[in-house]
C-alpha positions as CSV (number, residue, x, y, z in Angstrom):
1,X,129.0,-18.8,-23.3
2,X,127.1,-20.3,-19.8
3,X,123.6,-20.0,-19.6
4,X,122.2,-17.6,-17.1
5,X,120.3,-19.8,-14.0
6,X,117.3,-17.4,-13.4
7,X,115.8,-19.6,-10.5
8,X,119.3,-19.5,-8.9
9,X,119.3,-15.5,-9.5
10,X,115.5,-15.2,-8.2
11,X,116.0,-18.1,-5.4
12,X,119.3,-15.9,-3.9
13,X,117.4,-13.0,-4.3
14,X,114.3,-13.8,-2.1
15,X,117.1,-15.4,0.6
16,X,118.6,-12.2,1.2
17,X,115.6,-10.2,1.2
18,X,114.2,-12.8,3.4
19,X,117.1,-12.8,5.5
20,X,117.3,-9.1,5.9
21,X,113.6,-8.7,6.7
22,X,114.3,-11.1,9.8
23,X,117.7,-9.4,10.7
24,X,115.6,-5.8,10.3
25,X,114.1,-6.3,13.7
26,X,117.5,-6.7,15.5
27,X,119.0,-3.2,14.2
28,X,119.3,-0.9,17.3
29,X,117.1,2.0,15.5
30,X,114.6,-0.3,14.3
31,X,114.1,-2.4,17.3
32,X,114.1,0.6,19.1
33,X,111.4,2.0,17.5
34,X,109.5,-1.2,17.3
35,X,109.5,-1.2,21.1
36,X,107.6,1.6,21.4
37,X,104.0,0.9,21.9
38,X,101.5,2.4,20.2
39,X,98.6,3.2,23.2
40,X,99.4,3.3,26.8
41,X,96.8,3.8,29.6
42,X,97.6,5.0,32.8
43,X,96.1,6.3,36.0
44,X,95.9,9.5,37.5
45,X,98.0,9.2,40.4
46,X,100.4,6.3,38.3
47,X,104.2,7.7,39.0
48,X,106.2,8.2,35.9
49,X,106.8,6.2,33.4
50,X,110.0,6.0,31.7
51,X,109.7,5.5,27.5
52,X,113.1,4.6,25.5
53,X,112.9,6.9,23.1
54,X,117.1,7.8,22.6
55,X,118.6,10.8,23.4
56,X,118.7,11.9,19.5
57,X,115.2,11.8,18.9
58,X,112.5,14.5,19.4
59,X,109.4,14.0,21.7
60,X,106.5,16.4,22.4
61,X,103.5,15.5,24.2
62,X,100.1,17.2,21.9
63,X,97.7,17.8,25.2
64,X,97.9,19.2,28.6
65,X,96.6,15.4,29.3
66,X,100.4,14.4,30.2
67,X,103.8,15.7,30.5
68,X,106.8,14.7,28.6
69,X,110.2,15.0,30.3
70,X,112.9,15.1,27.6
71,X,115.6,14.5,29.5
72,X,114.5,11.6,31.8
73,X,112.3,9.8,29.1
74,X,109.2,10.0,31.4
75,X,105.3,10.3,31.1
76,X,103.7,12.1,33.5
77,X,100.2,11.9,34.0
78,X,98.3,15.1,34.3
79,X,95.1,15.1,34.2
80,X,91.5,12.6,33.6
81,X,91.7,12.4,29.1
82,X,93.5,11.6,26.1
83,X,96.7,12.6,24.4
84,X,99.4,11.5,22.7
85,X,102.9,11.6,21.7
86,X,104.8,12.5,18.9
87,X,108.0,10.3,18.5
88,X,109.9,12.2,15.6
89,X,113.1,10.9,13.7
90,X,115.3,13.6,11.7
91,X,112.6,16.1,11.9
92,X,109.8,13.9,10.3
93,X,106.7,12.3,13.0
94,X,107.6,8.8,12.8
95,X,105.2,7.6,15.3
96,X,102.5,8.5,17.7
97,X,101.9,6.9,21.5
98,X,97.7,7.0,22.3
99,X,98.2,7.9,25.7
100,X,94.9,7.5,28.0
101,X,94.8,8.7,31.3
102,X,91.9,7.8,33.5
103,X,90.4,8.8,36.9
104,X,92.0,7.2,40.0
105,X,89.0,4.7,41.6
106,X,89.4,3.0,45.4
107,X,87.2,0.3,46.1
108,X,86.8,-1.8,49.4
109,X,87.2,-5.4,48.9
110,X,84.9,-7.8,49.9
111,X,85.7,-11.6,50.3
112,X,82.0,-12.1,52.1
113,X,80.6,-15.3,51.3
114,X,76.6,-14.0,50.1
115,X,73.3,-15.5,48.9
116,X,72.0,-14.4,45.9
117,X,68.7,-14.9,44.8
118,X,67.3,-14.0,41.2
119,X,63.6,-13.5,39.8
120,X,64.1,-14.0,35.9
121,X,62.6,-11.5,33.2
122,X,59.1,-13.6,32.7
123,X,59.2,-17.1,33.1
124,X,62.1,-19.8,31.7
125,X,60.9,-22.7,29.9
126,X,63.3,-25.6,31.1
127,X,61.7,-28.5,29.9
128,X,58.8,-30.2,28.3
129,X,56.3,-32.4,29.4
130,X,53.4,-34.6,27.3
131,X,49.6,-34.0,27.5
132,X,46.8,-36.3,27.0
133,X,44.1,-35.6,25.3
134,X,42.9,-38.9,25.2
135,X,43.8,-39.9,21.7
136,X,47.7,-38.6,22.1
137,X,49.8,-37.6,24.1
138,X,52.0,-34.4,22.9
139,X,53.7,-31.2,24.7
140,X,51.8,-28.1,23.1
141,X,54.3,-25.8,23.6
142,X,56.8,-28.0,22.0
143,X,54.2,-27.6,19.2
144,X,54.2,-24.0,19.3
145,X,57.8,-24.0,19.0
146,X,58.8,-23.1,22.1
147,X,62.3,-24.5,23.0
148,X,64.0,-24.9,26.5
149,X,66.1,-22.0,27.6
150,X,63.0,-19.4,26.1
151,X,61.5,-17.2,28.3
152,X,57.3,-16.0,28.0
153,X,57.3,-12.7,28.4
154,X,53.6,-12.4,27.8
155,X,50.2,-14.3,27.0
156,X,47.4,-12.8,25.4
157,X,48.7,-9.2,26.2
158,X,49.4,-10.1,29.6
159,X,52.8,-9.6,31.5
160,X,54.0,-12.8,33.3
161,X,56.5,-12.5,35.6
162,X,56.0,-15.5,38.0
163,X,54.9,-18.8,37.8
164,X,51.7,-17.9,39.8
165,X,50.7,-15.5,37.0
166,X,50.9,-18.6,34.6
167,X,48.6,-20.8,35.9
168,X,45.3,-18.5,36.2
169,X,45.6,-17.2,32.3
170,X,46.1,-21.0,31.3
171,X,42.7,-22.3,33.4
172,X,40.1,-19.3,32.3
173,X,41.4,-20.9,28.4
174,X,38.3,-21.2,26.5
175,X,38.0,-23.6,23.2
176,X,36.0,-21.7,21.1
177,X,38.2,-18.3,22.3
178,X,41.3,-19.9,19.5
179,X,44.8,-20.1,21.0
180,X,46.7,-18.1,22.8
181,X,48.8,-15.7,22.0
182,X,52.8,-15.9,23.4
183,X,55.3,-13.1,23.2
184,X,58.6,-15.4,23.5
185,X,62.4,-14.1,24.1
186,X,64.6,-16.5,22.9
187,X,68.3,-14.8,23.2
188,X,67.9,-11.3,22.0
189,X,65.1,-12.1,19.5
190,X,61.3,-11.8,20.7
191,X,58.2,-13.0,18.7
192,X,54.9,-14.2,19.1
193,X,53.4,-17.8,18.8
194,X,50.3,-19.3,19.0
195,X,49.9,-22.0,22.2
196,X,46.4,-24.0,22.6
197,X,46.4,-25.6,25.7
198,X,45.3,-29.2,26.3
199,X,42.8,-30.5,28.9
200,X,44.5,-33.3,30.1
201,X,42.6,-36.2,31.2
202,X,44.5,-37.5,34.0
203,X,44.4,-34.2,36.1
204,X,41.7,-32.2,34.8
205,X,42.6,-29.4,33.7
206,X,44.5,-27.5,31.0
207,X,48.6,-27.3,30.4
208,X,51.2,-25.8,28.0
209,X,53.6,-29.1,28.2
210,X,56.1,-26.6,29.5
211,X,58.3,-27.1,32.9
212,X,58.5,-23.7,33.7
213,X,61.1,-21.4,36.4
214,X,61.1,-18.0,37.6
215,X,63.6,-17.8,40.2
216,X,67.3,-19.4,40.9
217,X,69.7,-18.8,43.8
218,X,73.0,-19.9,44.5
219,X,76.1,-18.5,46.8
220,X,79.3,-16.9,45.9
221,X,81.7,-14.4,46.9
222,X,81.9,-10.2,47.6
223,X,84.1,-9.0,44.8
224,X,84.0,-5.2,46.0
225,X,82.3,-2.2,46.1
226,X,82.6,1.8,45.9
227,X,82.0,3.7,48.8
228,X,80.1,6.5,47.7
229,X,78.0,4.9,45.4
230,X,77.8,1.6,47.1
231,X,77.9,0.1,43.8
232,X,79.4,-3.5,44.3
233,X,80.6,-6.8,41.8
234,X,80.5,-10.3,42.8
235,X,80.9,-13.8,41.4
236,X,83.3,-12.6,38.8
237,X,81.2,-14.4,36.3
238,X,77.7,-15.4,34.8
239,X,75.1,-17.3,36.8
240,X,73.2,-19.6,34.7
241,X,70.2,-21.6,34.7
242,X,71.1,-25.0,36.1
243,X,69.3,-27.1,33.4
244,X,69.3,-25.0,30.2
245,X,72.4,-23.8,30.8
246,X,72.0,-20.0,29.6
247,X,72.6,-17.2,31.5
248,X,69.4,-16.0,33.5
249,X,67.9,-13.1,32.0
250,X,67.2,-11.3,35.5
251,X,64.5,-9.0,36.6
252,X,65.2,-8.0,40.1
253,X,67.2,-9.8,42.7
254,X,68.7,-9.4,45.9
255,X,71.6,-10.8,47.9
256,X,71.9,-11.8,51.8
257,X,74.5,-13.1,54.3
258,X,75.5,-16.7,53.7
259,X,77.3,-19.0,56.3
260,X,79.8,-21.6,55.3
261,X,79.2,-24.7,56.8
262,X,81.5,-26.9,55.1
263,X,83.9,-27.5,52.1
264,X,84.1,-30.2,49.9
265,X,87.8,-30.4,49.1
266,X,88.5,-30.7,45.3
267,X,90.3,-33.3,43.1
268,X,91.8,-33.8,39.7
269,X,88.6,-34.1,37.6
270,X,86.2,-33.3,40.3
271,X,85.6,-29.6,41.4
272,X,85.3,-28.7,45.2
273,X,82.4,-26.6,46.7
274,X,81.8,-24.9,49.6
275,X,78.5,-25.7,51.1
276,X,76.8,-22.8,52.8
277,X,73.7,-21.6,53.8
278,X,71.1,-18.8,54.1
279,X,67.5,-17.9,54.8
280,X,65.8,-17.2,51.8
281,X,63.8,-14.8,54.0
282,X,66.7,-13.0,55.4
283,X,67.2,-9.4,55.1
284,X,68.9,-8.5,52.4
285,X,72.7,-6.6,51.7
286,X,72.1,-5.4,48.8
287,X,70.0,-5.5,45.4
288,X,70.8,-7.4,42.0
289,X,70.3,-5.2,38.4
290,X,73.0,-7.2,36.4
291,X,73.6,-10.3,35.4
292,X,76.7,-10.3,32.9
293,X,79.7,-12.4,31.9
294,X,82.0,-10.5,34.2
295,X,79.4,-11.2,37.4
296,X,76.1,-10.0,39.1
297,X,76.1,-5.9,40.4
298,X,73.9,-4.0,42.3
299,X,73.7,-1.4,44.7
300,X,74.3,-2.4,48.4
301,X,71.5,-1.1,51.1
302,X,74.7,-0.4,53.7
303,X,78.5,-0.5,54.0
304,X,79.3,-4.2,54.6
305,X,82.7,-4.7,56.3
306,X,85.4,-7.7,56.2
307,X,87.4,-7.2,59.3
308,X,90.5,-7.1,57.5
309,X,90.7,-4.6,55.0
310,X,88.3,-2.2,55.1
311,X,90.0,0.6,54.0
312,X,89.3,1.7,50.4
313,X,92.4,0.4,48.0
314,X,93.4,1.8,44.5
315,X,93.2,-0.6,41.5
316,X,95.7,-1.6,38.8
317,X,94.9,-1.8,35.4
318,X,95.2,-5.1,33.5
319,X,98.7,-4.3,32.3
320,X,100.1,-3.1,35.6
321,X,99.3,-6.7,37.1
322,X,102.6,-8.5,37.4
323,X,103.2,-12.5,37.8
324,X,104.6,-13.3,41.5
325,X,102.8,-13.2,44.6
326,X,99.3,-12.0,45.5
327,X,96.4,-12.4,48.4
328,X,92.4,-13.2,47.7
329,X,90.3,-12.8,50.6
330,X,87.5,-15.4,51.0
331,X,85.6,-17.4,53.6
332,X,85.9,-20.9,54.1
333,X,84.2,-21.7,58.0
334,X,81.2,-19.8,58.7
335,X,81.2,-15.7,58.1
336,X,84.6,-15.3,58.5
337,X,86.5,-13.7,56.2
338,X,90.6,-14.8,55.6
339,X,93.4,-13.5,53.4
340,X,95.4,-16.4,52.2
341,X,98.4,-16.4,49.3
342,X,98.6,-17.0,45.6
343,X,100.4,-16.8,43.5
344,X,99.9,-14.8,39.8
345,X,101.2,-16.9,37.0
346,X,100.1,-15.1,34.0
347,X,98.4,-12.1,33.2
348,X,97.4,-10.5,30.2
349,X,96.9,-6.9,29.5
350,X,93.7,-6.5,27.9
351,X,92.9,-3.5,25.9
352,X,88.8,-4.7,25.6
353,X,86.9,-6.4,28.1
354,X,87.7,-10.2,28.9
355,X,86.7,-12.7,30.9
356,X,90.0,-14.6,31.2
357,X,92.7,-12.0,32.2
358,X,94.5,-14.2,34.5
359,X,95.8,-17.6,35.7
360,X,96.3,-17.5,39.7
361,X,97.7,-20.2,41.3
362,X,96.8,-21.7,45.6
363,X,99.8,-21.7,47.3
364,X,98.8,-21.1,50.8
365,X,99.1,-24.5,52.6
366,X,96.3,-23.8,55.0
367,X,93.9,-23.1,52.4
368,X,94.9,-26.3,49.9
369,X,94.9,-28.0,53.0
370,X,91.1,-27.1,53.4
371,X,89.7,-26.7,49.9
372,X,92.5,-28.5,47.7
373,X,93.0,-25.1,46.0
374,X,90.0,-23.3,44.5
375,X,86.5,-24.5,44.8
376,X,82.6,-23.5,43.3
377,X,81.4,-20.4,45.8
378,X,85.2,-19.0,46.0
379,X,84.3,-16.9,42.8
380,X,84.5,-13.6,43.5
381,X,87.6,-13.6,46.2
382,X,88.9,-10.6,45.5
383,X,93.3,-10.9,44.5
384,X,95.0,-7.9,45.9
385,X,98.7,-7.1,45.0
386,X,101.0,-4.9,46.2
387,X,98.2,-2.8,47.8
388,X,95.8,-2.7,44.7
389,X,93.0,-5.0,44.1
390,X,94.0,-6.4,40.5
391,X,90.6,-8.7,40.1
392,X,88.6,-11.3,41.4
393,X,88.9,-15.7,41.0
394,X,86.3,-16.7,38.6
395,X,86.8,-20.4,37.1
396,X,88.4,-23.5,38.7
397,X,91.2,-26.0,36.4
398,X,88.6,-29.1,36.7
399,X,92.1,-31.1,36.2
400,X,93.9,-28.9,38.0
401,X,91.7,-28.0,41.5
402,X,94.8,-25.9,43.1
403,X,94.8,-23.3,39.5
404,X,92.0,-21.7,37.5
405,X,91.1,-17.7,36.0
406,X,90.7,-14.5,37.1
407,X,89.3,-11.4,35.8
408,X,90.6,-7.8,36.0
409,X,88.8,-5.5,38.2
410,X,88.6,-2.8,35.2
411,X,86.4,-4.8,33.7
412,X,84.1,-5.5,36.8
413,X,84.2,-2.1,37.4
414,X,82.9,-0.9,34.1
415,X,79.9,-3.4,34.3
416,X,79.4,-1.9,37.9
417,X,78.6,1.3,36.4
418,X,82.0,2.4,37.8
419,X,83.5,4.3,34.8
420,X,87.0,5.1,35.3
421,X,87.5,6.4,32.1
422,X,84.8,9.4,32.9
423,X,85.3,13.5,32.4
424,X,87.4,12.4,29.3
425,X,89.1,15.1,27.5
426,X,90.2,14.6,23.8
427,X,93.2,16.4,22.6
428,X,92.2,19.1,19.8
């Protein structure tokens, strides 16, 4: 009698099971089921969306937010809110598709070159320096545990918002009064430390041993503004301090008109740059109230125009962006906004905010001749596809200046305080 090979049986059974699992998605009903998304977000004005449920399947909408045509198997947005489609197989609920209908939003695309002036919340520590008391040299601030990138908010209970406010407090210091109580912000943490200023024998004054800064300035590109609220978004990325490389925690800021004077072309390994100028005393065109990973945001003082597309355009959600041709608006000479050809190489449908949603390639020969591709200062240039604003240029690829990242417009709108999900009604 032959001995049963249990290992062979187990191996054979396992192989068959694995093969069944691998083939399962290719079975027509299963493949159809897997192809049905679990979530869909659409704009209220969107055209009906075709779904493939199969003729023998039963599908019904759970709320008035959407309508479903059984014959054409199309979802039609009806009103802003959240609802769902329930898919039944053999009379049994098999899958639910959550459908979100969001507000139609139209924005006016930008493209203008802007100057940005920011004032920090408190004073920013950008370095340490040594102070000599006649016996030794050291940084009192560093010994107090204050690090580069920290923000001083208060000294002895007195709020400080500029460098000019720090000096008088330090010079009033008297040794007999003991160390200064310094309130410090580090990332999201606020703590208090004690700092004793040292009388510098060389400069004949008390010093903290800290290099500080209270403002920053730069240039970028306007992305959009909403005509009713005049809320705007620009840059598409956070503004960081040039020394600490950390995002600037702003107290207030302004944007002004900027004039592009020249272009430093980019090449492999070396990003290009717009050379621009603006007057610190120039009249502001808007406020800056937020500096986030998605750009800077605030409210315009008055409407601005780009001379190309000054009518409000609809937006496209991330899953509606297609690979293929598109346009950007930007300035490469003076203050004139021009339109250039680009290609959306890839786009990721995003359910949650993320800064890198698209890869964009410059295809316009004129722009490539002038800039070599994407250059610093071009960040925020609006991207338009099929008459819709889909996002903004944000970063250049260092090793390929013709290409870079883009951010989807819906995340910039959220940061600007323009809620495309407002007035949502949950299905009961």
